[in-house]
C-alpha positions as MATLAB code, in Angstrom:
seq = 'MPDSVMGRALVADPHVVVVTGFEPKSSVVEIKAPPSKSFYYRLAGLLLAGRGCVRNVPDCEDADAATDIVLAAGGVVVSDGRVCLDYFRESETYDVDVYCSGGALRITLVALLAAAPIGSRISVHVCKRLFRRLEEGTLSLWKQFGEARLDPGSNVINIVKTREPQMLRVASTKSSQPISGALIAAAILSALRGGDPVKVEGYTGVSSGHIYETLESLRLAGFTLEDIRIDERGDGIAIHALVSGVERRFVLWTPGDWGLASLVAPLASTGVRLIIRGLWRPWAGPGDHYASFYYKILGFDSKILEHDDSAEWDIEPFSARSADNITITVRREPDVAVSVAYAASALGVSVKIAGVHHLVLKESNRLESVTASLRSLGYVAYHTNDDIIVAGRAVKPSFVNIECPDDHRIAMGTAVLAATSGVVARISNATCTSKSWRGFWSTLQEAGVRIFFEGGKLE';
ca = [
     -17.825    0.172  -56.530;
     -19.238    1.996  -59.494;
     -21.823    0.842  -62.298;
     -19.787    1.474  -65.304;
     -16.238    2.832  -65.863;
     -15.312    4.798  -68.620;
     -19.090    4.999  -69.916;
     -18.475    0.635  -69.723;
     -21.106   -0.993  -67.767;
     -19.873   -3.931  -65.016;
     -21.202   -7.117  -64.897;
     -20.766   -8.319  -61.176;
     -17.533  -11.429  -60.857;
     -15.974  -12.215  -57.520;
     -12.662  -13.367  -59.626;
     -12.462   -9.791  -61.586;
     -10.711   -6.992  -60.780;
     -10.669   -3.421  -63.147;
      -7.512   -1.211  -62.918;
      -7.927    2.323  -63.588;
      -5.017    4.457  -62.766;
      -2.113    5.331  -60.102;
      -2.395    7.776  -57.567;
       0.167    7.480  -55.168;
      -0.271    9.970  -51.861;
       3.424   10.775  -51.975;
       6.644   10.569  -54.259;
       8.068    8.126  -52.331;
       6.095    4.861  -51.601;
       7.200    1.568  -49.413;
       5.949   -1.859  -50.148;
       6.909   -4.842  -47.987;
       8.054   -7.659  -50.210;
       5.755  -10.687  -49.897;
       8.108  -13.820  -48.202;
       9.554  -15.797  -50.671;
       7.608  -19.422  -51.210;
      10.915  -20.932  -52.709;
      12.681  -20.156  -50.003;
      10.040  -21.266  -48.036;
       9.752  -24.753  -49.221;
      13.143  -25.165  -48.764;
      12.911  -23.872  -44.860;
      10.025  -25.832  -44.337;
      11.959  -28.716  -45.548;
      15.031  -28.303  -42.965;
      12.359  -28.041  -40.155;
      12.135  -32.190  -40.670;
      15.610  -32.399  -39.873;
      15.701  -31.647  -36.092;
      13.744  -29.354  -33.845;
      13.117  -25.202  -34.791;
      10.684  -22.923  -36.170;
      10.316  -20.735  -39.558;
       8.906  -17.205  -39.496;
       8.008  -14.909  -41.658;
       5.760  -17.951  -43.491;
       4.388  -17.000  -46.970;
       0.623  -16.434  -47.128;
       0.509  -18.158  -49.850;
      -1.297  -21.676  -51.749;
       1.899  -22.397  -52.737;
       3.202  -21.982  -49.187;
       0.495  -23.367  -47.190;
       1.548  -27.268  -49.688;
       4.786  -26.946  -47.987;
       3.283  -26.323  -44.042;
       0.781  -29.319  -44.783;
       4.252  -31.545  -45.574;
       5.793  -30.125  -42.389;
       1.968  -30.897  -40.042;
       1.827  -34.722  -41.462;
       5.133  -34.883  -39.688;
       3.701  -33.336  -36.434;
       4.156  -29.710  -36.786;
       2.350  -27.142  -36.080;
       1.291  -23.528  -36.888;
       1.096  -21.454  -33.435;
      -0.934  -18.198  -32.893;
       1.948  -16.088  -34.281;
       2.109  -17.282  -37.533;
       5.011  -19.215  -36.739;
       5.775  -23.130  -37.997;
       7.270  -25.210  -35.528;
       8.318  -28.545  -35.339;
       9.150  -29.961  -31.666;
       9.953  -33.467  -32.915;
       9.250  -35.671  -35.878;
       6.672  -37.867  -35.850;
       7.304  -41.372  -37.040;
       4.017  -42.930  -38.565;
       3.642  -45.788  -40.851;
       1.504  -43.822  -43.157;
       1.480  -40.025  -44.330;
      -1.116  -38.079  -46.502;
      -0.118  -34.968  -48.120;
      -1.839  -32.416  -50.774;
       0.659  -30.242  -52.575;
      -2.500  -29.233  -54.968;
      -0.829  -27.217  -57.655;
       2.869  -26.757  -56.199;
       6.089  -27.803  -57.886;
       8.173  -26.800  -55.283;
       6.521  -28.352  -52.260;
       6.194  -31.827  -54.311;
      10.227  -31.454  -55.259;
      11.284  -30.015  -52.284;
      10.242  -30.311  -49.293;
       8.406  -33.888  -49.813;
      11.663  -35.377  -50.446;
      12.453  -33.931  -47.273;
       9.926  -35.713  -45.517;
      10.764  -38.907  -47.806;
      14.565  -38.160  -46.517;
      12.727  -38.327  -42.792;
      10.201  -41.025  -42.546;
      11.183  -44.797  -41.316;
      11.875  -47.304  -44.067;
       8.730  -49.090  -44.580;
       6.229  -45.498  -44.378;
       3.988  -45.175  -46.950;
       3.165  -41.626  -48.223;
       0.522  -40.345  -50.475;
       1.169  -37.739  -52.493;
      -2.410  -35.379  -54.126;
      -1.862  -33.462  -56.922;
      -3.236  -31.281  -59.146;
      -4.197  -32.353  -63.063;
      -1.429  -30.466  -64.518;
       1.426  -30.758  -62.080;
       0.515  -34.747  -62.275;
       1.132  -34.169  -66.114;
       4.166  -32.078  -66.050;
       6.044  -34.679  -63.750;
       9.774  -35.024  -65.195;
      11.868  -37.830  -65.275;
      14.751  -35.815  -62.998;
      11.859  -35.902  -59.751;
      10.907  -39.469  -60.643;
      14.500  -41.139  -60.092;
      15.205  -38.537  -57.288;
      12.019  -40.106  -55.689;
      12.796  -43.669  -56.516;
      16.241  -43.962  -54.902;
      14.377  -44.258  -51.846;
      12.062  -46.236  -52.596;
       9.529  -47.510  -55.442;
       7.153  -44.753  -56.317;
       3.893  -45.985  -58.586;
       1.431  -42.659  -59.967;
      -2.487  -43.538  -60.698;
      -3.616  -41.390  -62.970;
      -6.852  -41.671  -62.708;
      -6.788  -40.148  -59.478;
      -3.694  -37.381  -59.384;
      -2.180  -39.651  -56.493;
       1.550  -40.544  -56.563;
       2.255  -43.411  -54.000;
       6.079  -43.882  -52.274;
       7.093  -46.401  -50.391;
       9.975  -45.979  -48.475;
      12.442  -49.093  -48.327;
      15.851  -47.306  -48.369;
      18.384  -44.730  -47.244;
      20.460  -44.131  -49.847;
      24.062  -43.453  -49.598;
      24.274  -40.558  -51.904;
      21.721  -38.767  -54.385;
      22.053  -38.134  -58.203;
      19.234  -36.371  -60.072;
      19.274  -35.088  -63.489;
      16.586  -32.826  -64.794;
      16.422  -30.809  -68.085;
      13.170  -28.924  -66.714;
      13.361  -27.923  -63.433;
      16.746  -27.173  -60.933;
      13.909  -27.670  -57.555;
      15.046  -31.683  -58.087;
      18.365  -30.706  -57.259;
      17.640  -28.396  -54.337;
      14.976  -31.554  -53.188;
      18.001  -33.878  -53.154;
      20.705  -31.056  -51.453;
      17.522  -30.681  -48.714;
      16.862  -33.999  -48.445;
      20.743  -34.902  -48.322;
      20.916  -32.903  -44.964;
      18.079  -34.552  -43.068;
      20.113  -38.042  -44.032;
      23.459  -36.456  -42.544;
      21.450  -35.375  -39.658;
      20.257  -38.964  -38.992;
      23.727  -40.314  -39.217;
      24.725  -38.450  -36.621;
      26.508  -35.770  -39.138;
      28.137  -37.409  -41.760;
      28.853  -36.296  -45.454;
      26.145  -36.670  -48.075;
      26.934  -36.756  -51.590;
      24.956  -35.142  -53.641;
      25.180  -34.748  -58.097;
      23.317  -32.840  -60.455;
      22.525  -31.398  -63.032;
      19.707  -29.320  -64.503;
      19.292  -28.091  -67.934;
      17.325  -24.365  -66.852;
      18.222  -21.741  -64.072;
      20.666  -21.993  -60.980;
      19.654  -19.281  -59.428;
      17.108  -21.581  -57.322;
      20.108  -23.648  -56.364;
      21.825  -20.728  -54.755;
      18.994  -20.101  -52.307;
      19.113  -23.369  -51.228;
      22.806  -23.551  -50.486;
      21.973  -19.843  -48.573;
      18.809  -22.194  -47.085;
      20.823  -25.261  -45.956;
      24.070  -22.043  -44.336;
      21.330  -20.589  -42.489;
      20.240  -23.487  -40.560;
      23.943  -24.816  -39.643;
      24.979  -27.200  -42.624;
      27.938  -27.308  -43.903;
      28.796  -27.933  -47.738;
      32.097  -29.477  -48.491;
      34.174  -30.042  -51.409;
      31.279  -27.655  -53.446;
      31.668  -27.348  -56.909;
      29.104  -25.108  -59.458;
      30.085  -25.797  -63.405;
      27.503  -22.960  -64.999;
      28.156  -24.403  -69.163;
      25.971  -22.889  -71.844;
      23.291  -25.606  -71.704;
      22.984  -25.683  -67.821;
      24.171  -26.082  -64.740;
      25.942  -29.312  -63.032;
      26.558  -29.175  -59.174;
      28.860  -31.774  -56.847;
      28.684  -30.683  -53.445;
      29.565  -32.916  -49.590;
      26.443  -31.680  -47.111;
      26.741  -32.165  -43.646;
      24.992  -31.119  -39.988;
      23.569  -32.768  -36.730;
      20.119  -32.310  -35.074;
      20.007  -28.923  -34.116;
      17.310  -26.377  -32.872;
      16.622  -23.407  -35.249;
      14.653  -20.510  -35.546;
      14.996  -18.792  -39.434;
      13.230  -16.428  -41.008;
      11.833  -16.337  -44.619;
      13.212  -13.566  -46.580;
      11.664  -11.596  -49.048;
      10.608  -12.450  -52.397;
      12.491  -10.592  -55.533;
      10.710  -12.140  -58.120;
       7.192  -10.702  -56.882;
       8.952   -7.089  -56.172;
      10.252   -6.901  -59.560;
       6.795   -7.114  -60.729;
       5.471   -4.136  -58.909;
       8.982   -2.308  -59.093;
       7.588   -0.863  -62.690;
       5.348    1.701  -60.751;
       8.537    3.596  -60.197;
       8.314    4.378  -64.704;
       6.243    6.743  -63.341;
       8.653    9.089  -61.350;
       7.995    8.274  -58.421;
      10.953    6.467  -55.270;
      10.010    2.939  -54.692;
      11.312    1.604  -51.356;
      10.705   -2.586  -51.305;
      11.752   -3.754  -48.336;
      12.210   -7.390  -46.481;
      14.193   -8.784  -49.351;
      16.531  -11.653  -49.480;
      20.535  -10.147  -49.170;
      21.691  -11.009  -53.059;
      23.199  -14.564  -52.680;
      26.761  -13.445  -54.237;
      27.267  -10.820  -50.728;
      27.176   -6.806  -51.360;
      26.202   -6.564  -55.227;
      23.263   -6.701  -57.167;
      20.937   -9.124  -57.294;
      19.708   -9.914  -60.897;
      16.288   -8.377  -60.870;
      18.045   -4.837  -59.985;
      20.818   -5.700  -62.319;
      18.555   -5.961  -65.303;
      16.435   -2.902  -64.051;
      19.625   -0.861  -64.383;
      20.434   -1.929  -67.522;
      16.586   -0.729  -68.352;
      17.231    2.377  -67.517;
      16.334    2.783  -63.604;
      18.352    4.456  -60.929;
      18.407    0.637  -59.216;
      20.254   -0.089  -55.827;
      20.596   -1.982  -52.899;
      20.729   -1.271  -49.201;
      21.600   -4.558  -47.144;
      21.054   -5.328  -43.686;
      22.103   -7.719  -40.634;
      19.566  -10.044  -42.480;
      17.229   -8.695  -44.914;
      17.509   -5.925  -48.401;
      15.584   -3.412  -49.601;
      15.822   -2.312  -53.288;
      15.710    1.571  -54.110;
      14.817    2.267  -57.393;
      14.548    5.754  -58.154;
      12.498    7.466  -61.228;
      14.183    6.264  -64.622;
      17.239    7.857  -66.185;
      17.031   10.089  -68.719;
      19.730    8.079  -70.749;
      17.922    4.478  -70.914;
      19.193    2.452  -73.200;
      17.034    0.935  -76.289;
      17.139   -2.188  -78.358;
      19.313   -3.958  -76.223;
      19.279   -7.403  -75.649;
      19.318   -8.984  -71.885;
      19.826  -12.942  -71.368;
      18.235  -14.499  -68.397;
      19.063  -18.209  -67.374;
      19.910  -18.113  -63.511;
      16.138  -16.124  -62.445;
      13.745  -16.916  -65.293;
      11.230  -15.970  -63.624;
      12.368  -12.154  -63.833;
      12.027  -12.201  -67.526;
       8.230  -11.670  -66.947;
       9.102   -8.895  -64.742;
      11.420   -7.344  -67.631;
       9.264   -7.501  -70.196;
       6.450   -5.532  -68.238;
       9.356   -3.115  -66.656;
      10.644   -2.445  -70.438;
       7.264   -1.408  -71.714;
       6.541    0.909  -69.089;
       9.905    3.077  -70.214;
       9.213    2.315  -73.857;
      12.174    0.740  -73.722;
      12.741   -2.372  -77.059;
      14.804   -5.023  -75.370;
      15.152   -8.613  -76.242;
      15.029  -10.972  -73.481;
      16.938  -14.322  -74.362;
      17.496  -17.527  -72.966;
      13.623  -17.992  -72.244;
      12.780  -21.074  -73.783;
      11.510  -23.167  -70.347;
       8.639  -20.438  -69.646;
       6.301  -22.481  -71.647;
       6.403  -24.668  -69.016;
       5.518  -22.345  -66.534;
       1.789  -21.733  -64.728;
       0.770  -21.093  -68.513;
       2.799  -20.699  -71.652;
       4.166  -17.514  -70.400;
       5.904  -16.605  -73.773;
       2.574  -16.292  -75.113;
       1.080  -14.841  -72.372;
       3.275  -12.552  -71.329;
       3.212  -10.853  -74.855;
      -0.318  -11.368  -75.390;
      -1.008   -9.049  -72.041;
       1.181   -6.638  -73.651;
      -0.508   -6.510  -77.168;
      -3.999   -6.361  -75.466;
      -2.670   -3.178  -73.361;
      -1.000   -1.645  -76.933;
       2.601   -2.529  -77.165;
       4.421   -4.214  -79.697;
       5.416   -7.760  -78.447;
       5.758  -11.229  -79.849;
       8.170  -14.247  -79.003;
      10.528  -17.296  -80.835;
      11.036  -20.436  -79.261;
      13.837  -19.021  -77.156;
      12.944  -14.940  -76.978;
      10.503  -12.425  -75.944;
      10.530   -8.642  -77.741;
       9.072   -5.918  -76.565;
       9.702   -3.102  -79.407;
       7.308    0.173  -78.000;
       3.750    1.141  -78.025;
       1.492    0.712  -81.406;
      -1.717    2.186  -79.716;
      -3.043    3.862  -76.726;
      -6.437    1.779  -75.724;
      -8.395    3.751  -73.342;
     -10.266    0.281  -72.214;
      -9.100   -3.519  -72.278;
     -11.075   -6.325  -71.338;
      -8.401   -8.748  -70.489;
      -8.986  -12.781  -70.130;
      -5.906  -13.571  -67.873;
      -4.607  -17.490  -67.852;
      -4.172  -19.105  -64.594;
      -1.389  -17.269  -63.838;
      -0.187  -15.479  -60.782;
       2.631  -13.959  -62.535;
       0.638  -12.723  -65.152;
      -2.129  -11.492  -63.608;
       0.706   -9.092  -61.616;
       2.165   -7.437  -64.402;
      -0.908   -6.920  -66.066;
      -2.108   -4.674  -62.948;
       0.964   -2.925  -62.520;
       1.853   -2.177  -66.406;
      -2.140   -0.856  -66.642;
      -1.966    1.323  -63.602;
       1.380    2.907  -64.565;
       0.031    3.455  -68.476;
      -2.845    4.712  -68.203;
      -5.216    2.341  -69.503;
      -8.296    1.003  -67.440;
      -7.909   -2.789  -67.478;
     -10.696   -5.435  -66.492;
      -9.035   -8.410  -65.497;
     -10.519  -11.612  -65.505;
      -9.375  -14.443  -62.960;
      -7.476  -12.479  -60.442;
      -7.433  -14.515  -57.619;
      -4.873  -16.665  -58.799;
      -2.731  -14.143  -57.616;
      -3.279  -16.318  -54.380;
      -0.800  -18.876  -55.305;
       2.302  -16.852  -54.401;
       0.906  -13.676  -52.754;
      -2.917  -13.348  -50.897;
      -2.243  -10.005  -50.103;
      -1.089   -8.771  -53.956;
      -4.063   -6.613  -54.589;
      -4.742   -5.010  -51.055;
      -0.337   -4.339  -51.314;
      -1.165   -2.270  -54.986;
      -3.914   -0.194  -53.448;
      -2.312    1.161  -50.692;
       0.341    1.894  -53.093;
      -1.915    4.415  -55.121;
      -3.139    2.033  -57.620;
      -7.099    2.617  -58.285;
      -8.343   -0.731  -58.016;
     -12.036   -2.197  -58.432;
     -13.507   -5.631  -57.031;
     -16.364   -7.089  -58.885;
     -18.644   -8.370  -56.600;
     -16.653   -7.397  -53.589;
     -13.038   -8.118  -51.635;
     -11.155  -10.899  -53.934;
     -10.311  -14.263  -51.165;
];
């Protein structure tokens, strides 16, 4: 590592990276998408319905939390990285640590509740941030299985299973994950009852994109969805479904993460052709995933090539016909709003990203952290209660020191935009990317991004 960058002395910090530019080795850059932790929450939960394995397990902290729940139920991690369960371990007590993984708490844990015998006790350890943000929708779902008590002194949730519900109802204004948890739990309850269908009724005031991931996960695992009705209203989504299936052995593959892929996609703004492989096939069949659709609106030549069990995203250098002063409303895929803001900045496109009020509830207040990071890199960016506005570039600093919040998507988006925009950026708290993608920094290096790690290689 050099002693200085742009004439500025570097003080070694093992949590800091310095991004100095982008020099790809060829005009075509290929990247393998990381497995989707969101999909994995669901697949790990479905393992508890019977016997099977999940391949292509994400290497990240949030996925580790879901794996720990499977291990508590008798699962194992085999030498090739698969997570497998040959039989469900019935016990009087289960002790799990989900740390800060909201998906493991709201989805995989509910699967454990459904599979556990009546009378069992589950102790769940969570981080302080997640404990404070527990919403009523999650609590009400747990209480349909028994008693749930919160201990704020130790950040522990104690649940005693006293019953198996005949149907599941859930309403959540802050997250769609409780609905996904209910659907996965319904599949497990049906399998335990020899295939009798279990009804799920739910409502969420936020995105529906993750609900479609859940429906696809159930289909891949061989469960049947009947009488399914999804009503996408202006203020939210209501769902009704009958879920049924029997215990069977399956081997499932975790597809790549579109949201994380969209954060590295702005590399194509430099003129390279970017190919991101191993992605989840769009749930609606042939056509665009939302990320690809939004990137087309911004001016990228973007297309999806579908294979039997995956898809690849081919992003050509942006079109000379790029639009400007456009509005993109993001509701189904809220996390993509972050990458749209960085991509628009990379292209110099003015855009209003609407419908993103829920971003205040993420790892950071992303309305503030996205716009703050853009301004640090010299861009004009601000937000309202429900919009992010990006309006070009005011200045081009040569060097910036960015104090990154503990938010993986902000660190990733900032690093990629700095690399493509000609700014040397010193980014603190860089290890936060391990929440969703431990290999992020090495992937950028392999793609041609110049990165120095202060204090040695990041853990």
